[in-house]
N, C-alpha and C positions, 0 to 999 in steps of 0.2 A: 560418489567417490569423495566429493568435497565434504559432505556431511560426516563420513567415516573419519576423515582426517581431523575434522574439528572435534569429534568425540574423543579421539585418541590424545588430544592435547591435555585433557584433564583427567584426574582420577575419577573412578566410577562413583565415588560417594559425593562429589561436589554438587552436581545438579540436584540430586535428592535432598541434600542439605539445604540448598537455597530455596527450595519449594516447600520445605517443612514448616509447620505451624508450631511455634514454641509458646511457653508460658500458659499452657492449658493444663487442666487437671488430668493426671494419669488415670486411665480407666482401670488399671490393675490394682492401684494402691490409693484409691480415692480416700480411704479412711486415715491415711498417714498424714501427719502435719507437713511432710516434705514431699507432697504429691505433685508439686509444680514441675512440669516438664521443661527443663532448660539445659539438658545434656544431650549429646549425640555421639554414637559410637561409629567411628569411621570403618571399622572392620565388619560390623553386622549390617549397617545401613537398614535398620528396621524401625525407623521413626524416632521421634523425640522421646527422651527418657527422663525419669525422675531420679532422685537420689537413691530411692529404694531399688530401682531397676538396676543400678550399677553393681549390685551384688552378683548379677549374672554376667557381668562384663569385665571381670577382673583380668588384668594383663592385656586388655584391649586398648586401642587408641581412642580415648574419649576426650571430647572437648566440651567446654561450657559456653553457652550462648548468654549474652547479657543484653540489657535494653538501654537505649538512649532515646528519649523523646518518642517513645512508642515504636522504635525501629530496632531491629535485631543487629547486634554487633558482636564481634569476637576479638579477643585480645591478640595483638600482633605476636606476642611471645608464644602463644599457643598455635596459631594457624601457620606461622611461617616455618614451623618444623615439617609440615606436610605439603605446603603449597607455595608456589611462587606468587607473591603479592606485589611485586614490583609494578610501578606505574599506577597503583591504587592509592588514593589519598588516605592518609592516616589522621586520626584525631586523638586528642588526649581527653579522656573522660575518667573522673575519679582517680587522677594521677596515673592512669594506665593508658598506653597507646593502643588504639583499636582501629578496626576497619569495619565498614558496614557490609552486611551481606547482600542487600539489594538496593536498588536506586530509591531515592526519595523525591517525590514530586516537588518541583519548584516552578512557580508561575513564570518567571523570567529572570535572567541574570541581573544583578544589581549594577548600578552605575559604576563605571570605571573598571569593570571586570575585563580582564584580558585573556583569561583561559577558562574553558568550560569542559565538562565531560564530553567525550567524543560521541557518546550514545544518547544521554538524556539531557545534555547541555546544562547541567548543574554547575554553579560556580566552583572553581577549583584554584588551588595554588598553582603557580606556573610550572612547577616541577612534576606535576601529575597529569595523567591522561583520563583516568576513570574515577568515579566517585564511590564505586562499590565493586565487590567481587562479581556480582551478576552482570554489571556493565562491562567488566573486562572480558567475560566470556563472550558476550555479544560483539564487543568492539574488536576482538581479535579473531573472529570467525572469518572464514574464507569469503563468504558471501558479502559480509559487511565491508571487508577490505576492498573488494572489487567495486562496490558501490561508491566507496569513499574516494576512489581514484578518479571518478568522473567529476571534473571541475564544474562549478556553477555555470560557467560559460557554455560548456558542452551540454549541460542539462537544459539550458535555455534554448540552445540551438536545436537539440533533439525535439523539444516541445514545439518550437516554431515550425520545424520541418513536418512534424506530425500534424499540426494545425493546417499547414499549407496543403498537405496531402488530402486531408479531409475536405478542405475547401475545393480543391481540384476535382476530387471524386464527386462532390456535390454538384459542381457546375456541369460536369459531364452527364450526370444523372438528369439534371434539369433539361439540358439540351436534348437528350435522348427522349425524355418524356414529352417535350414540346414537339419534336419531330413525329413522335408516335401519335400525338393528338392531331397534328395536321394531316397525317396520312389517314387517320380515322375519319376526319371531317371530309376530306376529298373523296373517300370511298363512298360516303353516304350522300355526296352532292356532285353528281356527274356534270362535267362541263358541257357547254353548248357545242354541238357538232359543227364543223366548218361548213360554209355554204357550198352547195353543188351547182352544176350548170343548169340543171332542171329548175332548181329553186330560183336561180337568177332570172331565167326566162319567164318563170311564172310571175316574178315580181315586176318585170317590165311590161307584162300584158295589162292593158287598160281597156276599159269599155269605150267603144267608139261613140262619136257624137251622132245622135239620131237625125236623119234627114227626111223631110216630107216629100212624098212622091208627087209628081205633077197632077195626078188624077185624084188627089186627096187621100191616097193610101199612105201608110206609115211603114217606112223601110228602116229596119234596125241593123246597123253594121256591127257585126261581131268581130 
C-alpha cells in the first residue's frame, strides 16, 4: 500500500527519466551529425531522443537534458512546468538556473557546513532539503519518512537492546549446553552405591589370632 502511494506522488515519466542514459549516439540516426541523444519525450517515455527523432514527437512535451561536470541537469524553466521541484537546490550554469537529475557522490561535507541533503548528505544551502530530483523521490517516500522519525537515541537504544538480547540468549545457550554436558558425563559415570548392612558386617570381620594347642596342635579361630 505504501509503495502504491509513493508511486502516485510522481508522474509516470519521472523515474524512467532519472534512470535513462543521455549523451549517447542514437541507434536510429547514427549517420546524422545531430545523433546525440539529449532529449526526452514526457508523453511517449520511450527513451532518450536525438534531434532527428523529434520529427516524430511534434506537439509532445519534450525536454532537453544538459550536462554539468559529467552529470545530467535540466533547466528549471523547463521542468517546473511539469513537476514540483520545491526543496531541491538549484544551480546557475551558463547563466541558466538548473537542477540535477540524480545525486552526485561527495566524500564528506566541507567544514562549516550546516545543511546537507537528507538522502545523500551532500552540502546544501540552508533553504533546501535535497540535492537532486532523485534524492527528493527517495527522501519523500513513506518508508524513508518513517525511518527518519527514529531519533539517533532510539536507534542506539534499539541496537543496545538487540545486543543485550543476543547476549542473554547466548548465556542461556551456554548454561543449557553446560547442563547437558554434565548430564552426559553423569550418565556415563555411575556413582558409588551406598554401603549396605551386609557390606558393613563384612568389613568388620577380621581374621582371629592363631593359638597353639597344649598338645602341639594348631587351632585356627575363624
